[in-house]
N, C-alpha and C positions, 0 to 999 in steps of 0.2 A: 443350845452346847448341852449336846449328849455328857456327863455324869460319868459314861461306862456299865451302869446300874442296869439305865431305862433302854429298853426295846425303843428302839428308831421309827420315825412314822415311815410306809409303808402306801400304799393306797391311798390312803384318806391325805392329806395336807392341810386342809383351814378350816379351824373348829369355831363355831360364832356362838355367842355371848349373850345372852339375855337378862336382864334381872332390875331393880328397882331403879334409879335415877337420885332416890332420896337417901339414901343408906346409909351411914355416915361413915367415915374414917376411921377404922377402929374395932369397926362392927361387929359383931357374929359375922354378920353377910359377908360384908366388904371384906374383912378377912379369910374366908372361905373363898370368897374369888380370886383375892387374889392367889395364894394357894395352891387352887384348882390350874390357874391359870400359869403360873411356876411347873407346876409339875407339865402342864403340856409342855410347854415349850423345850421342857428341859430332855425330853421326848420327841423334838422335833417336829411339833407343830405347829403352826402360823394361827395363830389368833386373830379374831376379828369381832368387832365389836362395834358401839354404836356413839363411840368420840364421845358422849356427856358424861356428866358424872357418877359420884357411887358404886355400883357396878360394872361399869360399864372401863368406869376411870383405872377401878380398883383390876379390871382385867389385863389394859392394857400395862399396868405396873409389874404386873404377875409374870407377863408374859416378856419384859424386859429382864426383871429379876430373872429370867430362868437363864436367860440367855438367846431368847427368840426375839420372835418381831410382832408387832403388833398391824391391825388395820383398821382404820377410822371411820365407819360407815355414817358423815354427818348433814348435816342442816339447821343455816341458821334459823329460828325458832322467831315468827313476830313477839314481841312483847307483847302481845298483845291474849298470848293463849299459853294457858298453865301451862306449862313445855318447859322443858328441861333448854334444849339446843343443845349447841355445840361447849363443850367445856373447854377450853384454854388451856384447863390443867392436865385435862388425856391427851400426850405428847405421842401421837402414834410413829408410826413408820411408812406408812404409806394412808395417805387421806382419801376416799372417796365421797367426794362435795354431791349428794343431793338437794329437789325444790320444798320436798314436803318430809312428816310422819310417814304418807305409809309408800313413798320408794323408797327411804329412807330403809322399811321393815323390808318392802321388797328383796332392794336389792343383799343385805343381810341373809335374806334367806338364799338368794343365789350362789353368795360367797363362801356361804359354810357349807360343808360338808356333814355334816354334822354340828346338833342343836344341843347346849346346853344351858340349860333355862335354871335358874333363880329366880329365889321370892320377888315381888312384884309385888304393882296395884294393874290398872284396869289395860294402861301399855303393854306391860309384860305380858296381862293374859289373855289380850289380842293377839300380841306374837304368836304366845303360845299356838292357840286357834285354831290359827293361821298355819303354823309350822306342822298343827295333828292335823288337818284338815290336809295337807296336799300327802301327808306320808298318805293317809286312807288314798288319798286319789290315785297315786301311782306307787301300790303295795307293791313291793315284790324288788322294786327298783328306786327306794323310794329316800331319803334324806329322815337316821333316826334320829329320835329326842332321847336326849341325856339327863331326865327331871329331879334336879342337886337337895336333895332336904325333904324330914321326915315324913312335915307336914302335907308334901305328896298324895301320902296312900290317901288319905281323908280324904280328900280332892279328887281324885280317880273314884276313890267308893261313889263319892257322892255320887259322878256322871254316870256311873254303872247301875247307882238305884236306884237313877229317875231320868235317862235318859234312855231314845233308842241306839247304845251301839251293836255295831257287827263285827265281829270274831276278829277281824287284819284290825281290825281300832285302836284296840290292848296291844297288841304285839310289835307297835313298830317304836315304843319305851322303852328303856331303862329309866329304875329309879334308884338312886345313890345318894350317902352321905357321908361322902370323903372325897378327897382326892384322890386316893389311890386308885376307887373305885371308878371315881371316869375314868381316869387313864385304861384301869381294866375295859369299862364297856367298851371302850375304841376300841380294843385288841380285839375285842371278843368278837367285834365288826368287821375288822381284817379278816379275822379269821375265816372268819362266815363271805365273802367275800374271793379270799385264797381258794375257798373247799368250792366256790359257785353255787351256791346256797342264794346268793344275793347277786342283780344284775347292778353295776354304777359304771359310770361314768365320770366326766369333768367334775368339776367343781362351778366356772364359769359358761353360763348357756343362755339360748336367749326365752324358754324357757323354764319351769317347775321340773319335767322326767327326769330328774340327779337327784 
C-alpha cells in the first residue's frame, strides 16, 4: 500500500533480498532488513527472499508491514547440511519450491530485478559473487546490485586493491546505508531506464540476460 508520500514502482517490480540467516530478531541487521523491505513495499515493490530465517524472515515481515507482498524461494535442507532451509515462521504470499541451494539461488536471481545484499556469511558471499558476475557479463542490460551497509566500502576496496577488475564491474552496484537510500537507488535506476541509458526486460526468463 502506497502511503501517498512515496513514488510508486514503475519499470521495476520485484526486488530480491540476500543476507544472513543467522541474525537474531531485533538485531541491527534484522531491523535494517525489515525497515528496507517495509519501505520497498510502501513504494509498491514486491520482495523476494529465500524463505529462511534471519534477514530473509525480516524481509518478508517488513514487506507485509508495508502493505506489500513477499515471494519465498524455498527448499527443504537435508538435516546433515549446515544450512537453514525453509523457515516456518517466514510467512510468504507466494512460495516457489526448489530442490537445492543452487537452484534456490538461481531462482532468486531470476525473480529479482534488483538485488539488495545485506551482511552475511559464505552463503551471502556466493550469492553476491554470482549476482556481481552476471551483472558484469550482461553489462548494459544487467540487474543492479545495492550493497547495504558501510562495511561494503572496505570489501570493495579490497577487491580493487587485490583483484583484476574491469571498469564495468565497478559500475553495476551502489553502496547505501539507509532504507531511504535503497529506495532512491532503485528510483535512480528507473530514471536510467526511462532515459534509455539502460536496456531492460521482464523479471523472469530462462536465462540471466535481464
